Structure formats: structure tokens, C-alpha cells
Short mmCIF file of the C-alpha atoms (twelve columns), coordinates in Angstrom:
data_MODEL
# 
_entry.id   MODEL 
# 
loop_
_atom_site.group_PDB 
_atom_site.id 
_atom_site.type_symbol 
_atom_site.label_atom_id 
_atom_site.label_alt_id 
_atom_site.label_comp_id 
_atom_site.label_asym_id 
_atom_site.label_seq_id 
_atom_site.Cartn_x 
_atom_site.Cartn_y 
_atom_site.Cartn_z 
_atom_site.pdbx_PDB_model_num 
ATOM 1   C CA . UNK A 1   34.655 68.570 73.288 1 
ATOM 2   C CA . UNK A 2   32.661 65.585 73.863 1 
ATOM 3   C CA . UNK A 3   33.679 61.955 73.575 1 
ATOM 4   C CA . UNK A 4   32.075 61.244 70.219 1 
ATOM 5   C CA . UNK A 5   33.630 64.356 68.473 1 
ATOM 6   C CA . UNK A 6   37.034 63.680 70.013 1 
ATOM 7   C CA . UNK A 7   36.881 60.017 68.690 1 
ATOM 8   C CA . UNK A 8   35.809 61.376 65.242 1 
ATOM 9   C CA . UNK A 9   38.596 63.926 65.098 1 
ATOM 10  C CA . UNK A 10  41.077 61.119 66.395 1 
ATOM 11  C CA . UNK A 11  40.026 58.809 63.655 1 
ATOM 12  C CA . UNK A 12  39.927 61.330 60.979 1 
ATOM 13  C CA . UNK A 13  43.388 62.808 61.553 1 
ATOM 14  C CA . UNK A 14  45.756 60.417 63.429 1 
ATOM 15  C CA . UNK A 15  47.759 59.186 60.594 1 
ATOM 16  C CA . UNK A 16  48.106 62.613 59.018 1 
ATOM 17  C CA . UNK A 17  49.529 63.939 62.376 1 
ATOM 18  C CA . UNK A 18  51.509 60.700 62.899 1 
ATOM 19  C CA . UNK A 19  52.763 60.951 59.368 1 
ATOM 20  C CA . UNK A 20  53.835 64.619 59.971 1 
ATOM 21  C CA . UNK A 21  55.606 63.998 63.316 1 
ATOM 22  C CA . UNK A 22  57.542 60.982 61.947 1 
ATOM 23  C CA . UNK A 23  58.831 63.428 59.119 1 
ATOM 24  C CA . UNK A 24  60.092 65.940 61.583 1 
ATOM 25  C CA . UNK A 25  61.391 63.703 64.269 1 
ATOM 26  C CA . UNK A 26  62.675 60.830 62.262 1 
ATOM 27  C CA . UNK A 27  61.511 58.380 65.047 1 
ATOM 28  C CA . UNK A 28  58.404 56.185 64.876 1 
ATOM 29  C CA . UNK A 29  58.480 55.799 68.600 1 
ATOM 30  C CA . UNK A 30  58.728 59.476 69.486 1 
ATOM 31  C CA . UNK A 31  55.972 60.109 66.742 1 
ATOM 32  C CA . UNK A 32  53.669 57.827 68.563 1 
ATOM 33  C CA . UNK A 33  54.105 59.604 72.073 1 
ATOM 34  C CA . UNK A 34  53.738 63.090 70.399 1 
ATOM 35  C CA . UNK A 35  50.769 62.339 68.253 1 
ATOM 36  C CA . UNK A 36  49.024 60.803 71.357 1 
ATOM 37  C CA . UNK A 37  49.978 63.787 73.318 1 
ATOM 38  C CA . UNK A 38  48.770 66.064 70.616 1 
ATOM 39  C CA . UNK A 39  45.364 64.700 70.579 1 
ATOM 40  C CA . UNK A 40  45.167 64.831 74.342 1 
ATOM 41  C CA . UNK A 41  45.911 68.605 74.376 1 
ATOM 42  C CA . UNK A 42  43.589 69.169 71.472 1 
ATOM 43  C CA . UNK A 43  40.662 67.593 73.416 1 
ATOM 44  C CA . UNK A 44  41.485 69.519 76.551 1 
ATOM 45  C CA . UNK A 45  42.151 72.870 74.707 1 
ATOM 46  C CA . UNK A 46  39.516 72.576 72.092 1 
ATOM 47  C CA . UNK A 47  37.714 75.567 73.295 1 
ATOM 48  C CA . UNK A 48  40.934 77.772 72.356 1 
ATOM 49  C CA . UNK A 49  40.747 76.346 68.567 1 
ATOM 50  C CA . UNK A 50  39.425 79.564 66.791 1 
ATOM 51  C CA . UNK A 51  38.614 77.813 63.440 1 
ATOM 52  C CA . UNK A 52  40.887 80.039 61.279 1 
ATOM 53  C CA . UNK A 53  42.577 77.199 59.785 1 
ATOM 54  C CA . UNK A 54  41.698 73.447 59.164 1 
ATOM 55  C CA . UNK A 55  41.690 70.983 62.278 1 
ATOM 56  C CA . UNK A 56  44.684 69.049 60.869 1 
ATOM 57  C CA . UNK A 57  46.605 72.146 60.458 1 
ATOM 58  C CA . UNK A 58  45.730 72.938 64.148 1 
ATOM 59  C CA . UNK A 59  46.802 69.475 65.281 1 
ATOM 60  C CA . UNK A 60  50.211 69.631 63.334 1 
ATOM 61  C CA . UNK A 61  51.046 72.918 64.956 1 
ATOM 62  C CA . UNK A 62  50.353 71.534 68.319 1 
ATOM 63  C CA . UNK A 63  52.325 68.383 67.345 1 
ATOM 64  C CA . UNK A 64  55.257 70.593 66.009 1 
ATOM 65  C CA . UNK A 65  55.259 72.583 69.319 1 
ATOM 66  C CA . UNK A 66  55.371 69.232 71.395 1 
ATOM 67  C CA . UNK A 67  58.398 68.212 69.149 1 
ATOM 68  C CA . UNK A 68  60.313 71.288 69.883 1 
ATOM 69  C CA . UNK A 69  59.603 71.154 73.507 1 
ATOM 70  C CA . UNK A 70  60.776 67.586 73.568 1 
ATOM 71  C CA . UNK A 71  64.022 68.549 71.649 1 
ATOM 72  C CA . UNK A 72  64.366 71.356 74.067 1 
ATOM 73  C CA . UNK A 73  64.070 68.820 77.176 1 
ATOM 74  C CA . UNK A 74  66.465 66.272 75.546 1 
ATOM 75  C CA . UNK A 75  69.198 69.025 75.184 1 
ATOM 76  C CA . UNK A 76  68.780 69.628 78.857 1 
ATOM 77  C CA . UNK A 77  68.756 65.862 80.014 1 
ATOM 78  C CA . UNK A 78  70.915 64.412 77.054 1 
ATOM 79  C CA . UNK A 79  69.986 61.965 74.138 1 
ATOM 80  C CA . UNK A 80  67.996 58.967 74.798 1 
ATOM 81  C CA . UNK A 81  69.643 55.731 73.748 1 
ATOM 82  C CA . UNK A 82  68.250 53.973 70.943 1 
ATOM 83  C CA . UNK A 83  68.008 50.011 70.486 1 
ATOM 84  C CA . UNK A 84  69.308 48.898 67.043 1 
ATOM 85  C CA . UNK A 85  67.380 46.025 65.432 1 
ATOM 86  C CA . UNK A 86  68.747 44.009 62.621 1 
ATOM 87  C CA . UNK A 87  65.131 43.140 60.904 1 
ATOM 88  C CA . UNK A 88  66.764 40.008 59.549 1 
ATOM 89  C CA . UNK A 89  69.368 41.949 57.349 1 
ATOM 90  C CA . UNK A 90  72.989 41.119 57.127 1 
ATOM 91  C CA . UNK A 91  75.606 43.521 58.909 1 
ATOM 92  C CA . UNK A 92  76.787 44.420 55.357 1 
ATOM 93  C CA . UNK A 93  73.255 45.369 54.098 1 
ATOM 94  C CA . UNK A 94  72.603 47.597 57.347 1 
ATOM 95  C CA . UNK A 95  75.837 49.297 56.938 1 
ATOM 96  C CA . UNK A 96  75.184 50.028 53.166 1 
ATOM 97  C CA . UNK A 97  71.679 51.128 53.845 1 
ATOM 98  C CA . UNK A 98  72.812 53.561 56.649 1 
ATOM 99  C CA . UNK A 99  75.405 54.989 54.490 1 
ATOM 100 C CA . UNK A 100 73.084 55.593 51.806 1 
ATOM 101 C CA . UNK A 101 70.746 56.755 54.126 1 
ATOM 102 C CA . UNK A 102 72.970 58.792 55.830 1 
ATOM 103 C CA . UNK A 103 74.027 60.740 52.599 1 
ATOM 104 C CA . UNK A 104 70.568 61.311 51.410 1 
ATOM 105 C CA . UNK A 105 70.068 62.712 54.982 1 
ATOM 106 C CA . UNK A 106 73.231 64.989 54.850 1 
ATOM 107 C CA . UNK A 107 72.128 66.162 51.371 1 
ATOM 108 C CA . UNK A 108 68.544 66.728 52.746 1 
ATOM 109 C CA . UNK A 109 69.900 68.554 55.871 1 
ATOM 110 C CA . UNK A 110 71.789 71.069 53.589 1 
ATOM 111 C CA . UNK A 111 68.519 72.117 51.967 1 
ATOM 112 C CA . UNK A 112 67.138 75.324 52.939 1 
ATOM 113 C CA . UNK A 113 63.786 75.959 54.099 1 
ATOM 114 C CA . UNK A 114 61.076 75.565 53.072 1 
ATOM 115 C CA . UNK A 115 62.341 72.767 50.487 1 
ATOM 116 C CA . UNK A 116 63.485 70.519 53.046 1 
ATOM 117 C CA . UNK A 117 60.294 70.450 55.212 1 
ATOM 118 C CA . UNK A 118 58.222 70.234 52.028 1 
ATOM 119 C CA . UNK A 119 60.205 67.329 50.820 1 
ATOM 120 C CA . UNK A 120 60.220 65.370 54.108 1 
ATOM 121 C CA . UNK A 121 56.423 65.928 54.560 1 
ATOM 122 C CA . UNK A 122 55.854 64.316 51.088 1 
ATOM 123 C CA . UNK A 123 58.176 61.640 50.994 1 
ATOM 124 C CA . UNK A 124 58.494 60.673 54.727 1 
ATOM 125 C CA . UNK A 125 55.166 62.064 55.939 1 
ATOM 126 C CA . UNK A 126 53.307 60.820 52.737 1 
ATOM 127 C CA . UNK A 127 51.183 63.619 52.686 1 
ATOM 128 C CA . UNK A 128 49.401 65.084 49.551 1 
ATOM 129 C CA . UNK A 129 50.352 68.642 48.057 1 
ATOM 130 C CA . UNK A 130 46.866 69.989 49.151 1 
ATOM 131 C CA . UNK A 131 47.512 69.165 52.897 1 
ATOM 132 C CA . UNK A 132 51.263 70.382 52.586 1 
ATOM 133 C CA . UNK A 133 50.038 73.691 51.082 1 
ATOM 134 C CA . UNK A 134 47.722 73.911 54.018 1 
ATOM 135 C CA . UNK A 135 50.236 73.321 56.705 1 
ATOM 136 C CA . UNK A 136 52.260 76.211 55.275 1 
ATOM 137 C CA . UNK A 137 49.249 78.610 54.341 1 
ATOM 138 C CA . UNK A 138 49.855 78.361 50.724 1 
ATOM 139 C CA . UNK A 139 48.182 76.636 47.621 1 
ATOM 140 C CA . UNK A 140 48.419 73.030 46.358 1 
ATOM 141 C CA . UNK A 141 50.324 74.318 43.496 1 
ATOM 142 C CA . UNK A 142 52.741 76.065 45.608 1 
ATOM 143 C CA . UNK A 143 53.462 72.749 47.316 1 
ATOM 144 C CA . UNK A 144 53.920 70.913 44.077 1 
ATOM 145 C CA . UNK A 145 56.370 73.459 42.902 1 
ATOM 146 C CA . UNK A 146 58.397 73.659 45.949 1 
ATOM 147 C CA . UNK A 147 58.690 69.950 46.005 1 
ATOM 148 C CA . UNK A 148 59.876 69.646 42.613 1 
ATOM 149 C CA . UNK A 149 62.348 72.142 43.267 1 
ATOM 150 C CA . UNK A 150 63.474 70.446 46.292 1 
ATOM 151 C CA . UNK A 151 63.870 67.068 44.457 1 
ATOM 152 C CA . UNK A 152 66.166 68.806 41.878 1 
ATOM 153 C CA . UNK A 153 68.338 70.627 44.364 1 
ATOM 154 C CA . UNK A 154 68.478 67.241 46.561 1 
ATOM 155 C CA . UNK A 155 69.546 65.395 43.131 1 
ATOM 156 C CA . UNK A 156 72.077 68.149 42.312 1 
ATOM 157 C CA . UNK A 157 73.624 67.997 45.851 1 
ATOM 158 C CA . UNK A 158 73.852 64.251 45.710 1 
ATOM 159 C CA . UNK A 159 75.779 64.295 42.511 1 
ATOM 160 C CA . UNK A 160 78.196 66.912 43.686 1 
ATOM 161 C CA . UNK A 161 78.814 64.995 46.945 1 
ATOM 162 C CA . UNK A 162 79.655 61.681 44.711 1 
ATOM 163 C CA . UNK A 163 82.560 63.425 42.995 1 
# 
């Protein structure tokens, strides 16, 4: 792949791949690293791209595999400590936000696939329904229905957890 084509692909898909990786990893720093490595791999392995899917689907697949590789590596070496930043919030606000966020993530974690991943791609990854459908090899309508069902299931789990 020549430099101009590589740059064009990078500019066209960087945010979509980055958003996807943030969604599955939950870490912006890790997502940046994986996204950069994704494009490096794509540029060196472009000859193996068979054009059976969209470029963004191919890139997201590379990113997903790199993420899983990183998770396996972390299991072997142990977790990397994360720095905690206050962002100008009081400790009470941080605790409340974390508590709420934790409850949402617990309920989300309990969702079965593909509901959880579709919800994460839509909300955290900010992907459109067409892109989500493409990632799963399904239609845009399938993605819309699955997202709607995921929202209903998540709301139901949040209500039962409150009681």
C-alpha cells in the first residue's frame, strides 16, 4: 500500500476504529495504542485484504484481535496500574459517578451477546446502525432492533437491581 493510500485510509477510518476500540476496551489510552497498531498492521498486511468486507470492518477485526492479544498478555504479566484523575470534581461527585457507572456496567456486563456489544458500539463507540450492522455482517435494521432490545433489557436489569 502506498503512502497516499495509507494516509487516506487513516484519515477516513481512524475515528471509527478508535471509537470501536474504546468501546470494547473501556480505556482511551489503550484504544489509542491499539488503533495505531491496527493501522500499522493494515498498512503492512494490505496485500492479505481480500475485499470480502468493507475496509472499516477489516480494520475493526484487526483491532479486535489486537485487543484480545493485549488482554492475554495482561493476564500473563498482571494488570497495568491506572492513574486516577479528579478532573476538577469533588470526591463525592467522583464516588457518585463511579457508583452509578459501576451499576450500569454491571447490568451491561450481564447482558448476553450480541446485545451488549451492539449497545456498547452505539453508545460508547458512537457508531451508526449501518456500521454496527456491517461489523456483525447483518443489516442496518437488525442493528436498530438489537440496540432497542438491548436498551429494554438494560433498563429492566437496572430496575431489578434497584429493588
